[in-house]
gemmi code that builds the backbone of each chain (N, CA, C; Angstrom):
import gemmi

chains = {
    "A": [
        ("MET", (-17.187, -13.562, 4.415), (-16.283, -12.693, 4.226), (-16.151, -12.489, 2.091)),
        ("ALA", (-15.357, -10.953, 2.221), (-16.297, -10.865, 0.590), (-15.426, -11.704, 0.085)),
        ("ASP", (-15.313, -12.040, -1.207), (-14.588, -12.789, -2.336), (-12.866, -12.235, -2.020)),
        ("PHE", (-12.969, -11.346, -2.614), (-11.952, -10.615, -3.134), (-10.279, -11.202, -1.742)),
        ("TRP", (-11.263, -11.009, -0.473), (-9.994, -11.954, 0.471), (-9.987, -13.697, 0.005)),
        ("ASP", (-10.399, -14.285, -1.495), (-9.721, -15.350, -2.063), (-8.271, -15.235, -2.607)),
        ("GLU", (-7.737, -13.744, -3.056), (-7.799, -13.010, -4.053), (-6.375, -12.487, -4.058)),
        ("MET", (-6.139, -12.633, -2.134), (-5.178, -11.108, -1.144), (-4.994, -11.738, -0.041)),
        ("TYR", (-3.885, -12.440, -0.353), (-2.856, -13.440, 0.903), (-2.562, -12.400, 2.008)),
        ("LEU", (-2.992, -12.459, 3.291), (-3.015, -11.858, 4.376), (-3.068, -13.209, 5.746)),
        ("ASP", (-2.070, -12.879, 6.332), (-2.128, -14.111, 7.535), (-1.286, -13.354, 8.429)),
        ("GLU", (-0.986, -13.824, 9.609), (-1.010, -12.742, 11.061), (0.774, -12.664, 10.705)),
        ("HIS", (1.313, -13.457, 9.364), (3.265, -13.800, 9.483), (3.561, -12.635, 8.757)),
        ("LEU", (2.397, -11.916, 8.484), (3.125, -11.447, 7.256), (1.948, -9.542, 7.984)),
        ("VAL", (2.080, -9.446, 9.085), (2.000, -8.327, 10.351), (2.899, -8.594, 11.417)),
        ("ASP", (3.130, -7.601, 11.514), (3.880, -6.415, 12.860), (3.304, -5.644, 12.482)),
        ("LEU", (3.412, -5.724, 14.369), (3.315, -5.097, 15.438), (3.891, -3.707, 16.351)),
        ("GLU", (4.842, -4.219, 16.398), (5.677, -3.122, 17.565), (7.220, -2.643, 16.538)),
        ("MET", (6.554, -2.638, 14.901), (7.929, -1.815, 14.026), (8.546, -0.512, 15.115)),
        ("ASP", (10.144, -0.415, 15.319), (10.826, 0.094, 15.966), (11.591, 0.890, 14.610)),
        ("GLU", (11.756, 1.326, 14.342), (12.604, 2.529, 12.591), (12.436, 3.186, 13.018)),
        ("PRO", (13.659, 3.533, 12.375), (13.952, 5.820, 12.665), (13.441, 6.476, 11.140)),
        ("ASP", (13.127, 5.410, 10.430), (12.821, 6.605, 8.957), (11.627, 5.789, 7.798)),
        ("ASN", (11.999, 6.308, 7.341), (10.130, 5.331, 6.314), (10.856, 4.298, 5.587)),
        ("PHE", (12.215, 5.095, 4.970), (13.003, 3.945, 4.249), (12.711, 2.760, 4.982)),
        ("SER", (13.512, 2.799, 6.321), (13.864, 1.689, 7.137), (13.158, 0.588, 7.309)),
        ("ALA", (11.788, 1.643, 7.192), (10.005, 0.787, 7.910), (9.649, -0.046, 6.674)),
        ("LEU", (9.956, 0.914, 5.389), (9.012, -0.313, 4.189), (10.541, -1.543, 3.947)),
        ("ALA", (12.004, -1.085, 4.313), (12.284, -2.410, 3.892), (12.910, -3.660, 5.168)),
        ("ALA", (12.155, -3.193, 5.833), (11.610, -3.934, 7.127), (10.340, -4.679, 7.051)),
        ("LEU", (9.657, -4.201, 6.507), (8.101, -4.593, 6.379), (8.492, -5.666, 5.041)),
        ("ALA", (9.237, -4.584, 3.815), (9.338, -6.011, 2.400), (10.112, -7.410, 3.030)),
        ("ASP", (10.843, -6.908, 3.638), (11.645, -8.046, 3.775), (10.468, -9.354, 4.758)),
        ("ARG", (9.687, -9.139, 5.222), (8.576, -9.773, 5.533), (7.963, -10.219, 5.007)),
        ("LEU", (7.744, -9.073, 3.824), (7.024, -10.317, 2.853), (7.699, -11.213, 1.842)),
        ("GLU", (9.402, -11.093, 1.694), (10.501, -11.753, 1.079), (10.389, -13.071, 1.691)),
        ("GLU", (9.880, -12.958, 2.536), (10.362, -14.303, 3.610), (9.037, -15.234, 3.931)),
        ("ASN", (7.928, -14.649, 3.095), (7.291, -15.722, 3.578), (6.753, -15.880, 2.490)),
        ("GLN", (7.856, -15.769, 1.055), (7.838, -16.300, -0.366), (6.517, -15.317, -1.603)),
        ("CYS", (6.120, -14.623, -0.897), (5.057, -13.311, -1.137), (5.297, -12.587, -2.685)),
        ("VAL", (7.231, -11.883, -2.204), (7.414, -10.938, -3.407), (9.038, -12.589, -3.516)),
        ("ASN", (9.689, -11.021, -4.669), (11.389, -11.651, -4.984), (12.199, -10.720, -3.943)),
        ("GLY", (13.057, -11.257, -4.287), (14.953, -10.235, -3.367), (14.497, -8.723, -4.160)),
        ("ALA", (14.309, -8.548, -4.867), (14.363, -6.969, -5.634), (12.851, -6.046, -5.318)),
        ("PHE", (11.772, -6.929, -4.574), (11.394, -6.545, -4.191), (10.992, -5.170, -3.136)),
        ("SER", (11.731, -5.572, -2.485), (12.085, -4.766, -1.981), (12.927, -3.067, -1.664)),
        ("LEU", (14.078, -3.302, -2.369), (14.084, -2.243, -3.406), (13.268, -1.187, -3.991)),
        ("ALA", (12.918, -1.985, -4.842), (11.814, -1.552, -5.711), (11.097, -0.429, -5.323)),
        ("ILE", (10.261, -1.132, -4.143), (9.697, -0.277, -3.665), (9.599, 0.852, -2.603)),
        ("GLN", (11.466, 0.992, -2.314), (12.004, 1.882, -1.495), (12.336, 3.092, -2.704)),
        ("GLU", (13.058, 2.580, -4.304), (12.759, 3.402, -4.728), (11.314, 4.161, -5.410)),
        ("ARG", (9.905, 2.823, -5.593), (8.706, 4.260, -5.914), (8.588, 5.254, -5.005)),
        ("GLU", (8.472, 4.435, -3.582), (8.125, 5.871, -2.811), (9.030, 6.590, -3.021)),
        ("GLU", (9.597, 6.975, -3.278), (11.264, 8.317, -3.310), (10.452, 9.116, -4.486)),
        ("GLU", (9.895, 8.449, -5.790), (9.397, 8.225, -7.082), (7.578, 9.093, -6.782)),
        ("PHE", (6.831, 8.404, -5.701), (5.438, 8.436, -5.828), (4.988, 8.162, -4.074)),
        ("ALA", (5.660, 9.449, -3.509), (4.565, 9.208, -2.250), (3.709, 7.981, -2.027)),
        ("THR", (3.520, 8.070, -0.861), (2.127, 7.283, -0.347), (1.905, 7.117, 0.360)),
        ("GLY", (2.147, 8.688, 1.725), (1.615, 8.617, 2.743), (0.220, 9.705, 2.425)),
        ("LEU", (-0.782, 9.364, 3.445), (-2.200, 9.497, 3.742), (-2.597, 9.934, 4.978)),
        ("PRO", (-2.404, 11.834, 4.935), (-2.868, 12.080, 6.000), (-4.701, 11.861, 5.934)),
        ("LEU", (-5.159, 10.469, 7.311), (-6.401, 10.954, 6.884), (-7.253, 11.548, 8.503)),
        ("GLU", (-8.104, 11.358, 8.761), (-9.041, 13.266, 9.508), (-8.239, 12.424, 11.170)),
        ("HIS", (-8.084, 11.845, 11.409), (-7.232, 11.589, 12.619), (-5.823, 10.652, 12.954)),
        ("ILE", (-5.498, 10.186, 11.886), (-4.237, 9.250, 11.668), (-3.710, 9.312, 10.371)),
        ("GLY", (-2.313, 8.709, 10.092), (-1.756, 8.828, 9.351), (-1.356, 7.461, 8.393)),
        ("VAL", (-1.717, 7.202, 7.530), (-1.640, 5.739, 6.304), (-0.449, 6.184, 5.447)),
        ("ALA", (0.542, 4.893, 4.916), (0.869, 4.936, 3.880), (0.546, 3.748, 2.952)),
        ("ILE", (0.426, 4.121, 2.296), (0.496, 2.357, 1.049), (0.676, 2.171, 0.128)),
        ("PRO", (2.624, 1.631, 0.826), (3.983, 1.174, -0.670), (2.984, 0.476, -1.514)),
        ("HIS", (3.116, 0.148, -2.657), (3.373, -0.514, -3.739), (4.422, -0.329, -4.650)),
        ("THR", (4.474, -1.298, -5.967), (4.998, -0.883, -6.331), (4.664, -2.087, -7.932)),
        ("ASP", (5.350, -2.578, -8.859), (4.741, -2.925, -9.733), (4.811, -4.572, -9.853)),
        ("SER", (4.103, -5.388, -10.608), (3.873, -6.642, -10.019), (4.786, -7.835, -10.618)),
        ("GLU", (5.369, -7.138, -10.937), (7.105, -8.144, -11.929), (7.680, -9.043, -10.403)),
        ("TYR", (7.745, -7.697, -9.305), (8.220, -8.462, -7.979), (6.985, -9.334, -7.340)),
        ("VAL", (6.237, -9.191, -8.067), (5.269, -9.706, -6.766), (4.909, -12.423, -7.959)),
        ("PHE", (4.887, -12.686, -6.424), (5.028, -14.186, -6.279), (3.045, -14.549, -6.096)),
        ("LYS", (2.841, -14.264, -4.413), (1.943, -14.253, -4.558), (1.087, -12.316, -4.099)),
        ("GLN", (0.012, -12.605, -4.649), (-0.595, -11.150, -3.826), (-1.191, -11.528, -2.568)),
        ("SER", (-0.717, -10.472, -1.952), (-1.189, -10.192, -1.135), (-0.628, -9.279, -0.004)),
        ("MET", (-0.972, -9.064, 1.212), (-1.096, -7.388, 1.395), (0.173, -7.526, 2.971)),
        ("ALA", (1.196, -6.820, 3.861), (1.498, -6.526, 4.671), (0.793, -5.467, 5.443)),
        ("ILE", (0.753, -5.878, 6.922), (0.485, -5.047, 7.636), (1.477, -4.165, 9.178)),
        ("GLY", (2.223, -3.034, 8.848), (3.294, -2.813, 9.769), (2.661, -1.258, 10.583)),
        ("ILE", (2.895, -1.907, 12.010), (2.166, -0.674, 12.874), (3.845, -0.271, 13.343)),
        ("LEU", (4.011, 1.081, 13.513), (4.776, 2.191, 14.661), (5.032, 2.151, 15.380)),
        ("LYS", (5.624, 1.722, 16.000), (6.250, 2.203, 17.654), (5.592, 3.987, 17.640)),
        ("GLN", (6.805, 4.281, 17.226), (6.654, 5.765, 17.051), (6.337, 6.230, 15.313)),
        ("PRO", (5.187, 6.979, 14.916), (5.114, 7.379, 13.798), (6.694, 7.494, 12.731)),
        ("VAL", (7.286, 7.071, 11.471), (7.898, 8.357, 10.792), (7.564, 8.302, 9.912)),
        ("MET", (7.891, 9.754, 9.221), (7.723, 10.466, 7.984), (7.175, 10.095, 6.675)),
        ("PHE", (6.466, 10.539, 6.131), (6.503, 9.916, 5.076), (5.675, 11.353, 4.014)),
        ("GLU", (6.411, 11.718, 3.323), (5.774, 12.481, 2.008), (4.153, 11.807, 1.695)),
        ("MET", (3.551, 13.110, 1.671), (1.993, 13.192, 1.527), (1.656, 12.733, -0.105)),
        ("MET", (1.085, 12.041, -0.619), (1.416, 11.383, -2.130), (0.409, 12.346, -3.025)),
        ("GLY", (0.779, 12.934, -3.102), (0.653, 14.237, -4.974), (1.135, 15.268, -4.305)),
        ("SER", (1.053, 15.673, -2.697), (1.858, 17.344, -2.668), (2.958, 16.568, -1.308)),
        ("PRO", (4.461, 16.605, -1.754), (5.295, 15.902, -1.184), (6.179, 16.821, -0.414)),
        ("GLU", (5.414, 18.185, -0.091), (6.136, 18.509, 0.131), (5.124, 19.175, 1.517)),
        ("VAL", (4.603, 18.215, 1.655), (3.832, 18.140, 2.865), (4.273, 16.432, 3.751)),
        ("LEU", (4.513, 16.527, 4.495), (4.898, 15.777, 5.831), (4.353, 14.790, 6.666)),
        ("VAL", (3.334, 13.549, 5.977), (2.270, 12.952, 7.570), (2.989, 11.622, 7.869)),
        ("PRO", (3.012, 12.000, 9.872), (3.210, 11.880, 10.392), (2.069, 9.915, 10.309)),
        ("VAL", (3.764, 8.390, 9.933), (2.409, 7.640, 9.820), (2.563, 6.767, 10.711)),
        ("LYS", (2.086, 5.924, 10.774), (1.695, 4.880, 12.004), (1.016, 3.768, 11.540)),
        ("ILE", (0.794, 3.798, 10.196), (0.312, 2.174, 10.154), (0.533, 2.157, 8.612)),
        ("MET", (1.178, 1.212, 8.069), (1.513, 1.032, 6.467), (0.456, 0.003, 6.170)),
        ("PHE", (0.273, -0.119, 5.240), (-0.711, -1.336, 4.213), (0.427, -1.236, 3.208)),
        ("MET", (0.974, -2.391, 2.718), (1.573, -2.913, 1.707), (1.484, -3.400, 0.931)),
        ("LEU", (0.849, -3.405, 0.221), (0.632, -4.028, -1.343), (1.579, -4.830, -2.252)),
        ("ALA", (0.938, -5.783, -2.473), (1.723, -6.614, -3.644), (0.554, -7.584, -4.149)),
        ("ILE", (1.212, -5.958, -5.828), (-1.043, -6.782, -6.489), (0.491, -7.468, -7.405)),
        ("LYS", (-0.605, -8.273, -8.191), (-0.119, -9.120, -9.065), (-1.189, -8.448, -9.952)),
        ("GLU", (-2.399, -8.266, -10.158), (-2.794, -8.204, -11.074), (-4.413, -7.179, -10.680)),
        ("PRO", (-3.702, -5.894, -11.544), (-4.531, -4.940, -10.365), (-6.103, -5.109, -10.726)),
        ("LYS", (-6.350, -4.596, -12.314), (-7.888, -5.370, -12.781), (-8.824, -5.953, -11.785)),
        ("LYS", (-8.396, -6.658, -11.232), (-9.049, -8.011, -10.208), (-8.553, -7.475, -9.193)),
        ("GLN", (-7.921, -6.589, -8.986), (-8.491, -5.994, -7.431), (-8.479, -4.462, -7.336)),
        ("LEU", (-10.366, -4.413, -7.878), (-11.033, -2.812, -7.650), (-11.441, -3.232, -6.524)),
        ("GLU", (-11.724, -4.134, -6.486), (-12.702, -4.436, -5.264), (-12.378, -4.498, -3.659)),
        ("PHE", (-11.104, -5.260, -4.076), (-10.244, -4.847, -2.376), (-9.569, -3.272, -2.850)),
        ("LEU", (-9.384, -2.579, -3.813), (-8.496, -1.159, -3.305), (-9.936, -0.100, -2.744)),
        ("GLN", (-10.977, -0.532, -3.427), (-11.671, 0.309, -3.055), (-12.187, -0.029, -1.539)),
        ("ALA", (-12.724, -1.456, -1.173), (-13.088, -1.799, 0.304), (-11.417, -0.834, 1.179)),
        ("LEU", (-10.303, -0.711, 0.440), (-9.102, -0.623, 1.278), (-9.310, 1.171, 1.510)),
        ("ILE", (-10.114, 1.648, 0.622), (-10.560, 3.085, 0.505), (-11.061, 3.473, 1.102)),
        ("ASP", (-12.490, 2.850, 0.988), (-13.494, 3.397, 1.957), (-13.382, 3.326, 3.711)),
        ("MET", (-11.848, 1.946, 4.040), (-11.834, 2.135, 5.504), (-11.462, 3.418, 5.429)),
        ("PHE", (-10.702, 3.768, 4.790), (-9.178, 4.866, 5.466), (-10.713, 5.566, 5.726)),
        ("GLN", (-11.862, 6.250, 4.717), (-12.596, 6.972, 5.448), (-13.559, 6.818, 6.103)),
        ("THR", (-14.011, 5.413, 7.300), (-14.005, 5.782, 8.395), (-12.766, 5.670, 9.459)),
        ("ASP", (-12.158, 5.806, 9.549), (-10.552, 5.998, 10.363), (-10.660, 5.423, 11.924)),
        ("GLU", (-11.421, 5.359, 12.176), (-11.580, 4.933, 13.777), (-11.633, 3.321, 12.860)),
        ("LYS", (-12.092, 2.800, 11.930), (-11.702, 1.288, 11.804), (-10.041, 1.045, 11.816)),
        ("VAL", (-9.189, 1.884, 10.965), (-7.981, 1.704, 10.674), (-7.347, 1.451, 12.244)),
        ("LEU", (-7.699, 2.810, 13.136), (-7.791, 2.492, 14.314), (-7.919, 1.191, 15.283)),
        ("ALA", (-8.843, 1.090, 15.148), (-9.136, -0.640, 15.550), (-7.875, -1.184, 15.583)),
        ("ILE", (-7.424, -1.324, 14.239), (-6.476, -2.326, 13.863), (-4.591, -2.025, 14.100)),
        ("ILE", (-4.837, -0.531, 14.624), (-3.824, -0.344, 15.552), (-3.799, -0.680, 16.907)),
        ("GLN", (-4.919, -1.164, 17.095), (-5.419, -1.104, 19.242), (-4.952, -2.610, 19.192)),
        ("ALA", (-4.892, -3.641, 17.969), (-5.056, -5.235, 17.847), (-3.928, -5.481, 19.282)),
        ("LYS", (-4.093, -6.776, 20.343), (-2.963, -6.827, 20.714), (-2.747, -8.250, 20.485)),
        ("SER", (-2.635, -8.980, 18.467), (-2.244, -9.884, 18.767), (-1.412, -9.500, 16.429)),
        ("ALA", (-0.878, -10.048, 16.036), (-2.074, -9.637, 15.181), (-2.871, -10.964, 14.305)),
        ("ALA", (-2.814, -11.713, 15.048), (-3.885, -12.824, 14.306), (-5.417, -11.692, 14.500)),
        ("GLU", (-5.042, -11.225, 15.871), (-6.676, -10.235, 15.701), (-6.369, -8.820, 14.776)),
        ("ALA", (-4.833, -8.629, 14.642), (-5.175, -7.007, 13.682), (-6.133, -7.975, 12.072)),
        ("VAL", (-5.150, -8.889, 11.772), (-5.973, -9.661, 11.036), (-7.682, -9.890, 11.313)),
        ("LYS", (-7.920, -10.008, 12.124), (-9.349, -10.867, 11.997), (-9.936, -8.917, 11.758)),
        ("LYS", (-9.454, -8.391, 12.389), (-9.893, -7.073, 12.059), (-10.068, -6.660, 10.694)),
        ("MET", (-9.229, -6.523, 10.115), (-8.682, -6.178, 9.024), (-9.639, -6.782, 7.742)),
        ("LYS", (-9.678, -7.549, 7.681), (-11.253, -8.514, 6.806), (-12.431, -8.066, 7.552)),
        ("GLN", (-12.521, -7.728, 9.123), (-13.412, -7.146, 8.880), (-13.521, -6.177, 8.621)),
        ("ASN", (-13.225, -5.419, 8.686), (-13.052, -3.988, 7.707), (-13.275, -3.977, 6.641)),
        ("LEU", (-12.958, -4.230, 5.216), (-12.827, -5.072, 5.141), (-13.872, -6.165, 4.050)),
        ("ASN", (-14.900, -5.452, 4.350), (-15.836, -6.900, 3.963), (-17.094, -6.583, 3.063)),
    ],
    "B": [
        ("MET", (-19.694, 14.394, -24.195), (-19.056, 13.282, -24.035), (-17.282, 14.151, -23.474)),
        ("LYS", (-17.544, 13.756, -22.589), (-16.359, 14.376, -21.337), (-15.292, 12.999, -21.404)),
        ("ASN", (-14.199, 13.852, -21.581), (-13.169, 12.314, -21.697), (-12.206, 12.791, -20.755)),
        ("ILE", (-12.647, 12.159, -20.178), (-10.869, 12.326, -18.170), (-10.427, 11.486, -18.396)),
        ("LEU", (-8.962, 11.491, -18.237), (-7.966, 10.955, -18.093), (-7.709, 11.204, -15.954)),
        ("LEU", (-7.410, 10.079, -16.199), (-7.192, 9.855, -14.145), (-5.787, 9.117, -14.391)),
        ("ALA", (-5.447, 9.611, -13.682), (-3.073, 9.437, -13.444), (-2.724, 8.739, -12.184)),
        ("CYS", (-2.478, 8.286, -11.888), (-1.108, 7.636, -10.938), (0.615, 7.838, -11.320)),
        ("GLY", (0.720, 7.142, -9.752), (2.694, 7.122, -10.460), (2.574, 5.383, -11.375)),
        ("SER", (1.781, 4.218, -10.884), (1.910, 3.344, -11.381), (1.088, 2.959, -12.455)),
        ("GLY", (0.127, 4.011, -12.865), (-1.371, 2.688, -12.694), (-2.118, 2.022, -12.687)),
        ("ILE", (-1.023, 1.405, -11.667), (-2.024, 0.147, -10.357), (-2.740, 0.702, -9.751)),
        ("ALA", (-2.721, 0.910, -8.440), (-3.794, 0.619, -7.327), (-4.330, 1.725, -7.169)),
        ("THR", (-3.797, 3.475, -6.913), (-4.356, 3.780, -6.572), (-5.142, 4.713, -7.676)),
        ("SER", (-5.205, 5.169, -9.004), (-6.228, 5.516, -9.950), (-7.351, 4.368, -10.261)),
        ("THR", (-6.301, 3.134, -10.023), (-7.925, 1.809, -9.996), (-8.865, 1.639, -8.574)),
        ("ALA", (-8.333, 2.358, -7.532), (-9.352, 2.604, -6.151), (-9.577, 4.164, -6.467)),
        ("VAL", (-9.434, 5.207, -6.996), (-10.350, 5.800, -6.883), (-10.985, 6.003, -8.029)),
        ("ASN", (-11.024, 5.540, -9.348), (-12.480, 5.230, -10.745), (-13.580, 4.684, -10.380)),
        ("GLY", (-13.536, 4.103, -9.240), (-14.835, 4.072, -8.588), (-15.781, 5.011, -8.254)),
        ("LYS", (-14.337, 5.608, -6.626), (-15.486, 7.105, -6.362), (-15.835, 8.655, -7.329)),
        ("ILE", (-15.070, 7.971, -8.203), (-15.354, 9.605, -9.536), (-16.882, 9.155, -10.237)),
        ("SER", (-16.624, 7.383, -10.832), (-17.624, 7.329, -10.982), (-19.032, 7.485, -10.635)),
        ("LYS", (-18.603, 7.141, -9.544), (-20.341, 6.924, -8.552), (-20.704, 8.405, -8.256)),
        ("LEU", (-19.265, 9.434, -8.458), (-19.928, 11.014, -7.618), (-20.287, 11.203, -9.135)),
        ("LEU", (-20.082, 11.306, -10.664), (-20.741, 11.472, -11.973), (-21.358, 11.042, -11.863)),
        ("ASP", (-21.708, 9.462, -11.912), (-23.053, 9.385, -11.992), (-24.057, 9.790, -10.866)),
        ("GLU", (-24.384, 9.718, -9.829), (-25.642, 10.631, -8.973), (-25.405, 11.707, -9.024)),
        ("ASN", (-24.585, 12.343, -10.626), (-24.778, 14.231, -9.550), (-25.777, 14.200, -11.816)),
        ("GLY", (-25.350, 12.763, -12.667), (-26.923, 13.089, -13.446), (-25.429, 12.741, -15.094)),
        ("TYR", (-24.340, 12.544, -14.569), (-23.932, 12.229, -15.894), (-23.460, 11.251, -15.846)),
        ("LYS", (-24.120, 9.699, -16.048), (-24.305, 8.912, -16.192), (-24.852, 8.234, -17.980)),
        ("GLY", (-23.344, 7.361, -18.407), (-23.258, 7.690, -19.523), (-22.657, 8.884, -20.445)),
        ("LYS", (-22.108, 9.883, -19.214), (-21.415, 11.030, -20.412), (-20.113, 11.292, -19.878)),
        ("TYR", (-19.252, 10.659, -19.195), (-18.062, 10.429, -19.726), (-17.272, 9.442, -19.512)),
        ("LYS", (-16.333, 9.229, -19.888), (-14.749, 7.927, -20.455), (-13.848, 8.094, -19.083)),
        ("ILE", (-13.816, 7.406, -18.731), (-12.469, 7.972, -17.838), (-10.942, 6.529, -18.316)),
        ("THR", (-10.351, 7.119, -18.592), (-8.601, 6.262, -19.443), (-7.855, 6.110, -17.918)),
        ("GLN", (-8.024, 5.579, -17.174), (-6.393, 4.994, -16.499), (-5.047, 5.869, -16.845)),
        ("CYS", (-4.217, 5.442, -16.839), (-2.771, 5.824, -16.932), (-1.496, 6.071, -15.916)),
        ("LYS", (-0.208, 5.855, -16.716), (0.565, 6.681, -15.250), (0.835, 8.153, -15.115)),
        ("ILE", (1.275, 8.811, -14.868), (1.296, 10.208, -14.979), (2.565, 10.751, -15.732)),
        ("SER", (3.152, 9.836, -16.034), (4.452, 9.559, -16.821), (3.762, 9.765, -18.211)),
        ("GLU", (3.036, 9.063, -18.399), (2.096, 8.895, -19.972), (1.085, 10.829, -20.041)),
        ("ALA", (0.440, 11.108, -19.071), (-0.029, 12.203, -19.447), (0.459, 13.166, -19.933)),
        ("PRO", (1.550, 13.195, -20.181), (1.304, 14.517, -20.646), (1.461, 14.763, -22.442)),
        ("ASN", (1.831, 13.382, -23.133), (1.493, 12.965, -24.181), (-0.299, 13.154, -24.512)),
        ("LYS", (-0.552, 12.474, -23.764), (-2.424, 12.013, -23.531), (-3.067, 13.179, -23.637)),
        ("ALA", (-2.838, 14.651, -23.216), (-3.190, 15.115, -22.081), (-3.876, 15.708, -23.496)),
        ("SER", (-3.814, 16.215, -24.467), (-4.577, 16.931, -25.525), (-5.538, 16.074, -26.086)),
        ("ASN", (-5.828, 15.218, -25.959), (-6.701, 14.203, -26.177), (-8.476, 14.592, -24.815)),
        ("TYR", (-7.453, 14.465, -24.283), (-8.775, 15.087, -23.063), (-9.036, 15.489, -22.544)),
        ("ASP", (-10.745, 15.791, -21.495), (-11.150, 17.670, -21.112), (-10.263, 18.028, -20.093)),
        ("PHE", (-10.281, 17.062, -18.936), (-9.195, 17.377, -17.411), (-8.691, 15.808, -16.856)),
        ("LEU", (-7.891, 16.265, -16.555), (-6.645, 15.115, -15.709), (-7.143, 15.248, -14.156)),
        ("ILE", (-7.568, 14.120, -13.385), (-7.437, 13.833, -11.863), (-6.365, 13.045, -11.600)),
        ("SER", (-5.858, 13.428, -10.537), (-4.158, 12.328, -10.722), (-4.290, 12.570, -8.751)),
        ("THR", (-3.798, 11.158, -8.192), (-3.162, 11.411, -7.665), (-1.741, 11.077, -6.866)),
        ("THR", (-0.909, 11.932, -8.444), (0.227, 12.295, -7.475), (0.541, 13.280, -7.897)),
        ("VAL", (1.777, 14.531, -8.123), (2.020, 15.201, -8.876), (2.135, 15.799, -10.082)),
        ("ILE", (1.075, 16.505, -10.146), (0.399, 16.658, -11.844), (1.943, 18.288, -12.427)),
        ("PRO", (2.499, 16.840, -13.693), (3.202, 17.896, -14.868), (3.127, 19.138, -14.378)),
        ("LYS", (3.563, 19.712, -15.051), (3.641, 21.642, -15.525), (3.000, 21.234, -16.638)),
        ("ASP", (2.656, 22.500, -17.216), (2.328, 23.103, -19.058), (1.892, 21.706, -19.204)),
        ("LEU", (0.483, 21.239, -18.727), (-0.392, 20.370, -19.074), (-1.336, 20.683, -20.137)),
        ("ASP", (-1.389, 20.225, -20.831), (-2.303, 20.331, -21.828), (-4.024, 20.927, -22.211)),
        ("CYS", (-4.285, 20.160, -20.528), (-5.344, 20.136, -20.348), (-5.643, 20.665, -18.618)),
        ("GLU", (-6.792, 20.418, -18.583), (-7.110, 21.170, -17.009), (-6.653, 20.022, -15.993)),
        ("SER", (-6.226, 19.839, -14.847), (-6.011, 18.906, -13.863), (-6.454, 19.265, -12.438)),
        ("VAL", (-6.820, 18.305, -11.629), (-7.180, 18.437, -10.412), (-6.961, 17.778, -9.736)),
        ("SER", (-6.435, 17.167, -8.505), (-5.946, 16.824, -7.603), (-6.621, 15.754, -7.086)),
        ("GLY", (-6.848, 14.211, -6.608), (-7.962, 12.794, -6.240), (-7.635, 12.309, -5.188)),
        ("VAL", (-6.259, 13.272, -4.747), (-5.977, 12.973, -3.914), (-7.097, 12.281, -2.185)),
        ("CYS", (-7.847, 13.489, -1.904), (-9.198, 13.494, -1.186), (-9.900, 12.373, -1.438)),
        ("PHE", (-9.758, 11.627, -2.270), (-10.933, 10.944, -2.710), (-10.297, 9.204, -2.191)),
        ("LEU", (-9.056, 9.762, -1.514), (-8.331, 8.334, -0.746), (-8.245, 8.509, 0.541)),
        ("THR", (-8.485, 9.566, 1.185), (-8.454, 10.263, 2.476), (-9.148, 10.446, 3.294)),
        ("GLY", (-10.709, 10.838, 2.743), (-12.086, 11.351, 2.551), (-12.041, 12.414, 3.417)),
        ("VAL", (-11.132, 13.378, 3.429), (-10.680, 14.531, 4.299), (-11.045, 15.831, 3.155)),
        ("ASN", (-11.625, 16.740, 3.034), (-11.692, 17.812, 2.318), (-12.218, 17.406, 1.557)),
        ("THR", (-13.645, 16.872, 0.942), (-13.658, 16.407, -0.511), (-14.347, 17.284, -1.202)),
        ("LYS", (-14.464, 18.503, -0.390), (-15.789, 18.980, -1.284), (-15.275, 20.340, -2.373)),
        ("PRO", (-14.191, 20.861, -2.195), (-13.435, 21.486, -3.410), (-13.561, 20.776, -4.284)),
        ("THR", (-12.797, 19.916, -4.326), (-12.530, 18.979, -5.655), (-13.595, 18.306, -5.749)),
        ("ILE", (-14.529, 17.781, -5.260), (-16.025, 17.754, -5.824), (-16.574, 19.055, -6.857)),
        ("ASP", (-16.284, 20.325, -6.299), (-17.251, 21.237, -6.900), (-16.337, 21.613, -8.049)),
        ("ARG", (-14.964, 20.975, -7.940), (-14.161, 21.929, -9.071), (-14.435, 20.742, -10.314)),
        ("ILE", (-14.662, 19.084, -10.215), (-15.004, 18.483, -10.952), (-16.250, 18.808, -12.190)),
        ("LEU", (-17.149, 18.492, -11.294), (-18.188, 19.439, -11.514), (-18.579, 20.989, -12.194)),
        ("GLU", (-17.769, 21.529, -12.017), (-17.235, 22.703, -12.879), (-17.188, 22.116, -13.525)),
        ("LEU", (-15.613, 21.358, -14.067), (-15.140, 20.914, -15.388), (-15.900, 19.868, -15.828)),
        ("MET", (-17.376, 19.450, -15.454), (-18.252, 18.766, -16.089), (-19.271, 19.913, -17.594)),
        ("GLU", (-18.955, 21.150, -16.258), (-20.006, 21.703, -17.503), (-19.183, 22.711, -18.360)),
        ("GLN", (-17.844, 22.614, -18.727), (-17.624, 23.784, -19.454), (-17.529, 22.961, -20.627)),
    ],
}
model = gemmi.Model(1)
for chain_id, residues in chains.items():
    chain = gemmi.Chain(chain_id)
    for i, (resn, *xyz) in enumerate(residues, 1):
        res = gemmi.Residue()
        res.name, res.seqid = resn, gemmi.SeqId(i, " ")
        for name, pos in zip(("N", "CA", "C"), xyz):
            atom = gemmi.Atom()
            atom.name, atom.element = name, gemmi.Element(name[0])
            atom.pos, atom.b_iso = gemmi.Position(*pos), 0.0
            res.add_atom(atom)
        chain.add_residue(res)
    model.add_chain(chain)
structure = gemmi.Structure()
structure.add_model(model)
structure.setup_entities()
């Protein structure tokens, strides 16, 4: 497995395969709560990530699927980690760089980054995965949170 | 030597992710050692722009910038990258 996983925490407690949320902000709050419950971020992270999304949208229309990569400043982060949230029904996110475009997002990769400069390889591997979005579909089709984690780690290797 | 400003909302995640893609693109097109990429927050871009040849941004580009600019979002999605790549290579030649 790639070395960057030593510095990027992800386990099945940070995965929600069946999110049922009416809109992007409630989906962001629910996934941020999961990071907080697992002592990865502090109590201010959730609001910060919602405010950041409002100012700098993170929806990305990949070839076959919409994803979002919400993130915010490192000051709210205890443990460098990521949470994965799969929406039963896609919720609309504004597109990164083009907020007038709405992207139906099926899966969120929420990033709790502490040291961005050390995350170069991880972030590049993440966007490489986006460019072969069948790999993202494989995560969405996982039958369990543990399987989703396994697929994610296989994808970013 | 081209000075390229690379901006995203926070200067944290997406500009870092895109940096490698752009460096690879430029190196493969014969510009190795002929450019310098500086990452910043988009809010810093208007003040910095006049010192750079062009800006690549993964977020909304401010109006009235003192340099050329191009969106780098396609480097995140991998969708429809050709017009952006052509534009960047054109800016490298200017």
